[in-house]
matplotlib code that plots the C-alpha trace (Angstrom):
import matplotlib.pyplot as plt

x = [94.7, 94.4, 95.2, 93.3, 94.9, 92.2, 88.8, 87.5, 84.8, 86.2, 88.3, 85.1, 83.1, 86.3, 87.0, 83.2, 83.5, 86.3, 84.5, 81.5, 83.3, 84.6, 88.0, 89.6, 90.8, 92.6, 91.7, 93.7, 92.3, 94.1, 90.7, 89.9, 85.9, 85.6, 87.0, 85.2, 81.7, 83.8, 84.4, 80.3, 81.2, 84.1, 87.0, 90.1, 90.6, 94.4, 95.5, 99.0, 100.0, 102.9, 100.3, 98.2, 101.9, 102.6, 99.2, 99.0, 100.9, 99.2, 97.7, 95.3, 96.2, 93.1, 94.3, 93.9, 97.3, 101.1, 102.0, 99.4, 100.8, 104.0, 103.7, 101.5, 103.6, 107.1, 105.7, 104.2, 107.7, 109.8, 107.3, 107.8, 110.0, 108.4, 105.1, 103.1, 101.7, 98.5, 98.2, 94.3, 95.4, 95.0, 98.6, 101.2, 103.4, 106.6, 105.7, 104.6, 107.6, 109.9, 107.5, 108.1, 111.6, 111.3, 109.3, 111.6, 114.7, 112.8, 112.7, 108.4, 106.1, 104.0, 101.4, 99.7, 96.0, 93.8, 90.2, 87.5, 84.0, 82.5, 81.4, 78.3, 80.5, 82.8, 80.0, 78.6, 81.9, 82.2, 85.2, 87.4, 91.0, 94.2, 96.9, 100.4, 103.3, 104.3, 102.1, 102.4, 101.9, 98.8, 97.3, 98.3, 95.8, 93.2, 90.5, 91.0, 90.6, 87.2, 85.6, 85.1, 86.8, 84.7, 87.6, 91.6, 93.4, 96.7, 98.8, 102.7, 104.2, 103.0, 104.1, 102.3, 99.0, 99.0, 99.7, 96.8, 94.6, 94.8, 94.9, 91.4, 90.1, 91.0, 88.7, 86.0, 86.2, 86.7, 83.1, 81.8, 83.0, 82.5, 78.4, 78.1, 79.7, 77.1, 74.6, 75.2, 75.7, 72.3, 70.9, 72.5, 70.5, 67.2, 67.6, 66.7, 68.6, 65.8, 66.2, 69.8, 69.9, 67.0, 69.4, 72.5, 70.8, 70.8, 74.3, 77.5, 77.7, 74.5, 76.5, 77.9, 74.1, 73.2, 76.2, 76.3, 73.4, 70.6, 73.9, 74.6, 71.1, 70.2, 70.1, 70.6, 74.6, 75.6, 79.5, 80.9, 83.9, 85.2, 85.9, 89.5, 90.6, 89.2, 91.7, 94.5, 94.3, 94.4, 97.6, 98.8, 98.5, 99.5, 102.8, 103.2, 102.9, 105.9, 107.9, 108.2, 108.3, 104.7, 102.6, 98.7, 97.1, 93.7, 94.3, 95.6, 92.5, 91.0, 93.4, 92.5, 88.5, 88.7, 91.1, 89.0, 86.0, 87.3, 89.1, 87.4, 84.4, 84.3, 83.0, 86.7, 84.3, 81.0, 80.7, 82.9, 79.4, 79.3, 81.5, 78.3, 77.0, 80.5, 80.8, 77.2, 78.5, 81.3, 78.7, 76.3, 79.4, 80.8, 77.6, 77.2, 80.5, 79.5, 76.4, 78.9, 81.2, 77.8, 76.1, 76.0]
y = [107.7, 105.2, 105.7, 103.8, 104.5, 103.3, 104.0, 102.0, 99.7, 97.5, 100.2, 102.6, 100.4, 98.6, 102.4, 103.8, 100.3, 102.1, 105.3, 103.4, 101.9, 104.8, 105.1, 108.0, 107.6, 110.0, 108.4, 109.4, 107.6, 108.6, 110.0, 112.5, 112.5, 108.8, 109.4, 112.6, 111.0, 109.6, 113.1, 113.2, 110.4, 112.2, 111.2, 113.4, 113.7, 113.6, 115.3, 113.1, 109.9, 112.0, 113.3, 109.8, 108.7, 111.9, 111.1, 107.6, 105.1, 102.3, 102.5, 99.7, 100.0, 98.5, 99.1, 97.6, 95.5, 95.5, 99.1, 100.5, 98.5, 99.4, 103.1, 103.3, 101.6, 103.3, 106.4, 105.5, 103.5, 106.8, 109.5, 108.0, 105.5, 102.9, 103.0, 99.8, 98.6, 96.4, 95.6, 94.2, 94.3, 91.0, 91.7, 88.7, 86.7, 88.5, 92.1, 91.0, 89.7, 92.8, 94.9, 93.3, 93.7, 97.2, 97.7, 95.8, 98.1, 101.0, 99.9, 99.1, 96.3, 94.6, 92.7, 91.4, 90.5, 89.9, 89.5, 87.2, 88.5, 91.9, 95.3, 93.8, 91.7, 94.5, 96.7, 94.0, 93.4, 89.9, 89.4, 86.8, 87.9, 85.7, 86.7, 86.6, 88.5, 89.3, 87.6, 90.0, 93.2, 90.8, 90.5, 94.3, 94.8, 92.1, 94.5, 97.3, 94.7, 93.1, 96.4, 94.8, 91.3, 88.4, 85.7, 85.8, 83.0, 83.3, 81.6, 82.3, 85.5, 88.0, 86.2, 82.9, 85.1, 86.3, 83.1, 81.6, 84.4, 83.8, 80.0, 80.8, 83.2, 80.5, 78.0, 80.6, 81.6, 78.1, 77.2, 80.0, 79.6, 75.9, 76.6, 79.1, 77.0, 73.9, 76.3, 77.1, 73.3, 72.5, 75.8, 74.4, 71.5, 72.9, 72.9, 75.0, 76.4, 74.9, 71.4, 71.4, 72.8, 70.3, 67.3, 69.5, 70.3, 66.7, 66.8, 68.2, 71.1, 72.4, 75.1, 76.3, 76.4, 78.5, 80.7, 81.9, 80.6, 83.6, 86.0, 84.2, 84.4, 87.5, 90.8, 93.1, 92.4, 94.9, 95.0, 92.9, 91.9, 93.9, 91.5, 93.5, 92.8, 88.8, 88.6, 90.4, 88.2, 85.0, 86.7, 86.9, 83.2, 82.0, 84.5, 82.8, 79.3, 80.3, 82.1, 79.0, 76.5, 74.9, 74.8, 76.0, 75.1, 75.7, 79.2, 80.0, 78.8, 81.3, 84.0, 84.0, 83.8, 87.0, 88.4, 87.8, 89.3, 92.6, 93.7, 91.8, 92.2, 95.7, 94.0, 95.3, 97.6, 95.1, 91.9, 89.0, 86.9, 88.6, 85.9, 83.8, 86.8, 87.3, 83.3, 83.7, 86.2, 84.0, 81.1, 83.9, 85.0, 81.3, 80.6, 83.2, 83.1, 78.9, 80.5, 82.2, 79.8, 77.5, 80.1, 79.4]
z = [108.6, 105.0, 101.7, 98.5, 95.4, 92.3, 92.6, 89.6, 89.3, 92.2, 94.0, 94.5, 96.8, 99.1, 99.2, 100.6, 103.0, 104.5, 105.1, 106.0, 108.8, 110.3, 108.9, 107.3, 104.1, 101.4, 97.6, 94.7, 91.2, 87.9, 86.3, 89.5, 88.8, 89.7, 93.2, 93.9, 94.6, 97.8, 99.1, 100.0, 102.1, 104.2, 102.0, 101.7, 97.5, 96.6, 93.4, 93.3, 94.6, 96.8, 98.9, 99.5, 100.8, 102.6, 104.7, 104.8, 106.7, 105.0, 101.4, 99.4, 95.8, 93.3, 89.7, 86.4, 85.1, 85.3, 84.1, 86.1, 89.2, 88.7, 88.3, 91.6, 93.5, 92.4, 93.2, 96.4, 97.3, 96.2, 98.3, 101.8, 103.6, 105.4, 103.9, 104.0, 100.8, 100.3, 96.5, 95.7, 92.0, 89.6, 88.7, 87.5, 90.0, 87.9, 88.6, 92.3, 92.9, 91.5, 93.3, 96.8, 96.3, 95.6, 99.0, 100.7, 99.0, 100.5, 103.8, 103.6, 103.4, 100.8, 101.1, 97.9, 98.6, 95.5, 96.2, 94.9, 94.0, 92.2, 92.8, 94.9, 97.1, 97.6, 98.7, 101.1, 102.3, 101.0, 99.3, 99.4, 100.1, 98.7, 101.0, 100.6, 102.7, 106.2, 108.5, 111.3, 108.9, 107.7, 111.3, 111.9, 109.0, 109.6, 111.0, 108.4, 105.6, 107.5, 106.4, 102.3, 102.8, 104.8, 104.6, 104.4, 102.6, 103.8, 100.8, 101.2, 99.6, 97.6, 94.4, 95.5, 96.5, 92.6, 91.1, 93.1, 92.0, 88.6, 88.9, 90.7, 87.8, 85.2, 87.4, 86.9, 83.2, 82.9, 83.9, 82.3, 78.9, 79.3, 79.9, 77.0, 74.5, 76.0, 75.6, 72.1, 70.7, 72.6, 70.5, 67.2, 67.5, 68.3, 72.0, 73.6, 77.1, 79.6, 78.5, 78.6, 82.3, 83.2, 82.9, 84.4, 87.4, 88.7, 88.5, 90.0, 87.2, 88.6, 90.7, 87.3, 86.2, 89.1, 88.4, 85.2, 83.0, 83.5, 83.4, 79.9, 78.5, 79.8, 77.2, 79.7, 81.2, 83.9, 84.1, 86.9, 85.2, 81.8, 78.8, 78.9, 82.2, 81.4, 78.6, 80.6, 83.1, 81.1, 79.3, 82.8, 83.6, 80.5, 80.9, 84.7, 83.3, 80.5, 83.3, 85.0, 81.9, 82.2, 79.3, 79.6, 76.6, 77.8, 79.2, 76.1, 74.4, 76.9, 76.4, 72.8, 73.1, 75.3, 73.6, 70.1, 71.8, 73.5, 70.1, 67.2, 68.5, 70.2, 73.3, 75.8, 77.9, 78.3, 80.9, 80.0, 79.9, 76.5, 75.3, 74.4, 72.2, 70.5, 70.0, 68.6, 65.9, 64.7, 64.0, 62.3, 60.3, 59.2, 58.3, 56.2, 54.3, 54.0, 52.0, 50.0, 48.9, 47.8, 46.1, 42.2]

ax = plt.figure().add_subplot(projection="3d")
ax.plot(x, y, z, "-o")
ax.set_aspect("equal")
plt.show()
């Protein structure tokens, strides 16, 4: 039997894919109601992580941050010796290194396989996995992981996989925020977005337009990735650079933008493409302050 800890926005469709592929799965989530619907698909709903560890030799983990990951990993490792953990969470390299060492000390295997893609890609089995850890253990699980991962890319150690995931996310976020600011710059001078795209579509940046323009301009933005998690990811990326003495000024700016949108803009639970709405609101606030200052 397989275990799955963390059935939120991403974990739910991943666990569902395992069930639909014929695997027996015991699931756990801190908020039980988020995991309960998987019972209808044949999952066993565990009341604790200890129960998951007792029933499953291999447990997949998909949680939101270092703190949640550490709590889950420690509980699973303390509950059963020799268990294999596959952590799909986007967490820091420092935490990943600590988790790997904890697993080794407990006589357990630890694989870091953070994924690229959102809930819809998970449901279609089209995620890309960035894999780090023991290659033999990874090969034994390749067929299982193929339920929701289309392609595994092996990069080395678990902490290297964590670093690559953050680095790739920084590229994604850079592209999205860059396009948002380009749209706002054009609009500030009376240029409608289609005119901007008319030029950009003839250049290599066409791929960015195709990926993000509709999502940025749409009034309805289904949550594929929460703003607070974008802020968390870029903070982890910034901290990962700091831990190795590497300045990352652009990532620092991204961290600030997402953090302000999540907190000051109260958009923490909204999709991260709403950053364009936050930046528009900042411009409106600036204009209002300027008018107040200039008023006689």
